[in-house]
PLY file of the C-alpha trace (Angstrom):
ply
format ascii 1.0
element vertex 336
property float x
property float y
property float z
element edge 335
property int vertex1
property int vertex2
end_header
15.53 -17.48 -9.40
12.25 -17.59 -7.73
9.62 -15.34 -9.59
7.47 -13.44 -7.30
4.08 -11.79 -7.61
2.77 -9.25 -5.05
-0.90 -8.40 -4.80
-1.41 -5.22 -2.65
2.00 -3.85 -3.60
1.71 -0.38 -2.41
0.37 -0.92 1.13
2.74 -0.92 4.18
3.15 -4.69 4.27
3.36 -4.94 0.42
6.06 -2.33 0.17
7.95 -3.82 3.17
7.92 -7.18 1.32
9.18 -5.75 -1.90
12.04 -3.96 -0.03
13.14 -7.24 1.47
12.88 -9.16 -1.83
15.06 -6.56 -3.41
17.92 -7.78 -1.36
16.98 -11.44 -1.63
19.64 -13.19 -3.89
17.25 -15.96 -5.00
13.96 -14.04 -5.54
12.84 -11.43 -8.01
9.46 -9.48 -8.14
8.12 -9.94 -11.65
4.59 -8.81 -11.05
2.93 -6.20 -8.78
-0.84 -5.95 -8.67
-2.54 -2.75 -7.66
-5.38 -0.48 -8.79
-2.86 1.83 -10.26
-2.31 -0.65 -13.13
0.06 0.44 -15.95
2.17 2.81 -13.77
5.73 1.92 -12.85
5.96 0.93 -9.11
8.76 3.54 -8.66
6.38 6.23 -9.70
3.80 5.43 -7.04
6.49 4.54 -4.39
9.54 6.84 -5.24
11.55 4.94 -2.59
11.83 2.18 -5.12
13.36 4.37 -7.82
16.42 2.60 -9.43
15.79 -0.57 -7.42
13.13 -2.18 -9.52
11.57 -1.59 -12.97
8.36 -3.56 -12.24
5.27 -2.01 -13.70
1.98 -2.26 -11.77
-0.69 -4.37 -13.17
-4.41 -5.35 -12.57
-5.34 -8.78 -11.23
-5.07 -11.56 -13.97
-4.71 -15.09 -12.35
-3.78 -16.74 -15.71
-1.13 -14.23 -16.38
0.30 -14.54 -12.82
0.33 -18.25 -13.27
2.58 -17.94 -16.42
4.92 -15.59 -14.75
5.24 -16.34 -11.06
6.36 -19.30 -8.94
4.46 -17.95 -5.91
2.29 -14.96 -5.13
2.05 -12.94 -1.98
-1.12 -11.48 -0.87
-0.70 -8.14 1.03
-4.32 -7.17 1.43
-6.48 -6.06 4.39
-8.93 -8.60 6.01
-11.64 -10.08 3.79
-9.91 -9.08 0.53
-7.76 -12.09 -0.13
-10.35 -14.80 0.11
-12.03 -13.68 -3.10
-8.84 -13.75 -5.06
-6.92 -16.86 -3.79
-9.29 -19.41 -5.21
-8.52 -18.42 -8.86
-4.89 -18.40 -8.03
-5.00 -21.80 -6.45
-7.07 -23.20 -9.46
-4.39 -21.77 -11.74
-1.81 -23.82 -9.74
-0.08 -20.92 -8.10
1.37 -21.32 -4.59
0.08 -18.49 -2.25
1.51 -16.80 0.75
-1.13 -14.70 2.41
0.01 -11.92 4.70
-3.61 -11.10 5.46
-5.99 -12.81 7.97
-8.33 -14.59 5.73
-6.96 -18.09 5.90
-5.60 -17.97 9.51
-8.76 -19.00 11.37
-9.97 -22.56 10.79
-13.29 -21.72 12.43
-15.59 -19.85 9.96
-17.96 -18.88 12.63
-15.15 -17.09 14.49
-14.21 -15.44 11.18
-17.59 -14.15 10.79
-17.80 -13.02 14.38
-14.55 -11.02 14.45
-14.35 -9.89 10.74
-18.04 -9.32 10.04
-18.13 -11.33 6.76
-19.00 -14.89 5.66
-15.82 -16.68 4.53
-15.82 -16.79 0.67
-13.49 -19.88 0.27
-13.99 -22.16 3.23
-13.03 -25.10 1.05
-9.44 -23.74 1.00
-9.05 -23.62 4.83
-8.02 -27.43 5.34
-5.08 -26.86 2.97
-4.01 -23.44 4.46
-0.90 -24.00 6.65
-0.32 -21.46 9.51
3.05 -19.69 8.72
4.60 -19.60 12.09
7.90 -21.11 11.15
9.22 -22.62 14.37
6.03 -24.67 14.73
4.92 -25.41 11.24
8.09 -25.58 9.03
7.66 -29.25 8.13
4.20 -28.42 6.80
5.28 -25.06 5.19
7.78 -26.86 2.91
5.20 -28.47 0.79
2.31 -26.02 1.49
0.34 -24.51 -1.47
-1.25 -21.89 0.64
0.41 -20.29 3.75
-1.27 -17.98 6.09
1.21 -15.69 7.72
0.42 -14.87 11.32
-0.77 -11.56 12.58
1.97 -9.09 13.98
0.27 -8.78 17.42
-0.32 -12.56 17.44
3.53 -13.46 16.94
4.54 -11.05 19.67
2.25 -13.17 21.96
2.72 -16.68 20.66
6.46 -16.84 20.63
6.66 -16.35 24.53
3.40 -18.16 25.43
3.33 -21.22 23.21
6.10 -23.20 24.99
4.75 -22.57 28.46
0.95 -22.86 27.82
0.73 -26.26 29.41
2.00 -24.83 32.58
-0.39 -22.02 32.91
-3.49 -21.69 35.04
-6.87 -22.00 33.30
-8.60 -20.46 36.21
-7.76 -16.85 35.05
-7.28 -15.50 31.55
-3.84 -14.63 30.22
-3.72 -10.87 30.02
-2.02 -9.18 27.03
-1.52 -5.47 26.83
0.08 -4.63 23.53
1.05 -1.29 21.99
1.49 -0.98 18.28
3.09 1.82 16.05
0.73 3.71 13.80
1.70 1.61 10.70
-0.15 -1.20 12.23
-3.35 0.58 11.12
-2.24 0.26 7.53
-2.16 2.76 4.79
-5.69 3.86 4.71
-6.65 7.29 5.84
-8.41 7.49 9.25
-8.85 10.69 11.34
-7.69 9.02 14.56
-4.22 8.47 13.03
-3.61 11.79 11.50
-0.62 13.50 13.09
-2.53 16.21 15.14
-4.77 13.48 16.59
-1.99 10.81 17.14
0.97 12.96 18.23
1.72 12.79 22.02
-1.37 10.52 22.33
-2.00 6.97 23.28
-5.10 5.16 22.69
-6.68 1.75 23.38
-9.07 0.26 20.69
-11.24 -2.85 20.03
-11.16 -4.01 23.67
-12.73 -7.44 24.02
-13.51 -7.77 20.18
-10.07 -7.54 18.52
-9.72 -10.02 15.64
-6.40 -11.33 16.79
-7.98 -12.75 20.06
-9.43 -16.01 18.40
-6.18 -16.45 16.35
-4.06 -16.34 19.47
-6.41 -18.66 21.45
-6.47 -21.12 18.41
-2.63 -21.28 18.23
-2.40 -21.96 21.94
-4.67 -24.97 21.46
-7.63 -23.22 23.02
-5.99 -24.24 26.29
-6.35 -20.80 27.96
-8.56 -17.76 27.61
-6.68 -14.55 26.45
-7.74 -10.91 27.32
-6.19 -9.04 24.69
-6.06 -5.30 24.89
-4.36 -3.49 21.86
-3.16 0.15 21.90
-1.64 2.52 19.30
1.25 4.83 20.28
2.65 7.77 18.51
5.42 6.08 16.66
5.72 4.43 13.31
6.68 0.76 13.74
7.08 -1.79 16.40
5.07 -3.81 19.01
5.71 -4.00 22.73
3.45 -6.77 24.33
3.23 -7.09 28.09
1.85 -10.64 28.92
0.58 -11.51 32.40
0.02 -15.19 33.08
-0.57 -17.33 36.14
1.50 -20.44 36.36
-0.23 -23.59 37.62
2.75 -25.02 39.24
6.43 -24.86 39.32
6.88 -23.47 35.83
10.52 -23.12 34.71
10.38 -20.66 31.75
14.07 -20.87 30.90
13.85 -24.68 30.45
10.75 -24.33 28.26
12.37 -21.60 26.18
15.25 -23.89 25.19
13.15 -24.89 22.24
14.21 -21.48 20.63
18.03 -22.11 21.10
18.29 -22.87 17.34
15.80 -20.53 16.07
17.25 -17.86 13.91
14.83 -15.16 14.71
13.72 -15.66 18.16
15.85 -14.02 20.98
15.19 -15.20 24.50
16.56 -12.57 26.80
16.14 -14.43 29.96
14.72 -13.70 33.41
14.91 -10.07 34.60
15.66 -8.85 31.08
12.78 -6.85 29.34
12.50 -6.47 25.64
12.35 -3.10 23.97
11.03 -2.04 20.45
14.27 -0.23 19.63
16.33 -3.44 19.64
14.14 -5.11 17.01
13.06 -2.21 14.71
13.84 -3.07 11.04
14.65 -6.64 11.78
12.92 -10.12 11.68
13.64 -10.72 15.41
11.14 -11.26 18.15
12.73 -10.96 21.46
11.34 -11.38 25.02
12.25 -11.68 28.65
10.21 -12.08 31.99
10.05 -11.33 35.62
8.24 -13.36 38.37
6.01 -11.29 40.61
6.44 -12.95 44.03
3.69 -10.85 45.58
0.94 -11.93 43.02
2.32 -15.24 41.79
2.18 -13.93 38.23
4.65 -14.45 35.48
5.15 -11.13 33.51
6.67 -11.45 30.01
7.66 -8.39 27.80
8.05 -9.10 24.09
9.02 -6.85 21.21
8.69 -7.31 17.35
8.79 -4.93 14.34
5.10 -5.29 13.17
5.91 -4.63 9.58
9.03 -6.63 9.22
9.37 -9.32 11.89
5.55 -9.26 12.36
4.56 -9.54 8.60
6.84 -9.40 5.72
9.84 -11.00 7.47
7.90 -14.02 8.40
6.47 -14.18 4.96
9.98 -14.27 3.43
10.98 -16.89 5.96
8.12 -18.98 4.79
9.23 -18.50 1.20
12.81 -19.70 2.12
11.37 -22.81 3.81
9.07 -23.60 0.76
11.96 -23.28 -1.79
14.48 -25.15 0.42
16.72 -22.16 1.06
18.51 -21.16 4.25
15.67 -19.42 6.31
18.00 -16.57 6.92
18.32 -15.66 3.27
17.44 -12.09 2.67
16.56 -11.45 6.27
19.76 -11.38 8.33
19.35 -7.81 9.43
20.08 -6.41 12.78
17.74 -3.90 14.27
17.95 -0.37 13.11
19.68 1.80 15.72
19.28 4.65 16.37
0 1
1 2
2 3
3 4
4 5
5 6
6 7
7 8
8 9
9 10
10 11
11 12
12 13
13 14
14 15
15 16
16 17
17 18
18 19
19 20
20 21
21 22
22 23
23 24
24 25
25 26
26 27
27 28
28 29
29 30
30 31
31 32
32 33
33 34
34 35
35 36
36 37
37 38
38 39
39 40
40 41
41 42
42 43
43 44
44 45
45 46
46 47
47 48
48 49
49 50
50 51
51 52
52 53
53 54
54 55
55 56
56 57
57 58
58 59
59 60
60 61
61 62
62 63
63 64
64 65
65 66
66 67
67 68
68 69
69 70
70 71
71 72
72 73
73 74
74 75
75 76
76 77
77 78
78 79
79 80
80 81
81 82
82 83
83 84
84 85
85 86
86 87
87 88
88 89
89 90
90 91
91 92
92 93
93 94
94 95
95 96
96 97
97 98
98 99
99 100
100 101
101 102
102 103
103 104
104 105
105 106
106 107
107 108
108 109
109 110
110 111
111 112
112 113
113 114
114 115
115 116
116 117
117 118
118 119
119 120
120 121
121 122
122 123
123 124
124 125
125 126
126 127
127 128
128 129
129 130
130 131
131 132
132 133
133 134
134 135
135 136
136 137
137 138
138 139
139 140
140 141
141 142
142 143
143 144
144 145
145 146
146 147
147 148
148 149
149 150
150 151
151 152
152 153
153 154
154 155
155 156
156 157
157 158
158 159
159 160
160 161
161 162
162 163
163 164
164 165
165 166
166 167
167 168
168 169
169 170
170 171
171 172
172 173
173 174
174 175
175 176
176 177
177 178
178 179
179 180
180 181
181 182
182 183
183 184
184 185
185 186
186 187
187 188
188 189
189 190
190 191
191 192
192 193
193 194
194 195
195 196
196 197
197 198
198 199
199 200
200 201
201 202
202 203
203 204
204 205
205 206
206 207
207 208
208 209
209 210
210 211
211 212
212 213
213 214
214 215
215 216
216 217
217 218
218 219
219 220
220 221
221 222
222 223
223 224
224 225
225 226
226 227
227 228
228 229
229 230
230 231
231 232
232 233
233 234
234 235
235 236
236 237
237 238
238 239
239 240
240 241
241 242
242 243
243 244
244 245
245 246
246 247
247 248
248 249
249 250
250 251
251 252
252 253
253 254
254 255
255 256
256 257
257 258
258 259
259 260
260 261
261 262
262 263
263 264
264 265
265 266
266 267
267 268
268 269
269 270
270 271
271 272
272 273
273 274
274 275
275 276
276 277
277 278
278 279
279 280
280 281
281 282
282 283
283 284
284 285
285 286
286 287
287 288
288 289
289 290
290 291
291 292
292 293
293 294
294 295
295 296
296 297
297 298
298 299
299 300
300 301
301 302
302 303
303 304
304 305
305 306
306 307
307 308
308 309
309 310
310 311
311 312
312 313
313 314
314 315
315 316
316 317
317 318
318 319
319 320
320 321
321 322
322 323
323 324
324 325
325 326
326 327
327 328
328 329
329 330
330 331
331 332
332 333
333 334
334 335
């Protein structure tokens, strides 16, 4: 049995991770770290009553090293980088679901997250946790940085075709996320009276996922990323507009996903929708060609909490411990 620790257990990403690990046949959550140390997790999150007896505790890297085989970080940006070094010094393998170890460029990190990186010495050992592209490195990784949720919805469709795209114009990404993407913290903009029957754009031109997308596309194209929040709980729909540089055959390029368990290529003329992936680890996408403009328009969908965060983290766990990647994850989308 793989012994799991979770830091940031009661945030949306952390609780989704614990929910998945609760049905994982080879994993057990033995430590959950939060400010509410000493309280049973089920008292703080009643949804977990009668599913786990774990008691919340405060951060102690030496204790975690004794009890855990791997520790997941489920913290907002800039909060992991101060805690990961003592964990790594204690010999613990870490899977970070936050952004602190995704970007290799510390100047870009400072620009987009507004903080100096506290552990740049760990960036070379950090492996980007996008399973289809890095699974050989993930197997032996000691520190995995799970991609951002928006980012996965963009990278899965774009990465196989990036070499066939024009560099003369930016790739335009318009993405809409459910409100859970903002996290558990209280913000007036996301209160029910403010968000209900509303739709808003935010961080235009400055969103922190922009350099992450460009990094993982090899900095071969510029990306215009425009995120939005819609009045629903979970899921991301990304509409990607790209200009091919020649006779690009998307169907042929996407054959690389034929054996990927959680990427569904719908094909030309078929458009993804959030309802088909909600509550699952799948990312699905399809595309159309606009003969008038010459653009390729791709629509992708992913569940931001599961497929976009906790699910990929568990998939990385399975790879690291030589399990079938589908273990604990083979869930169809929730419908209705």
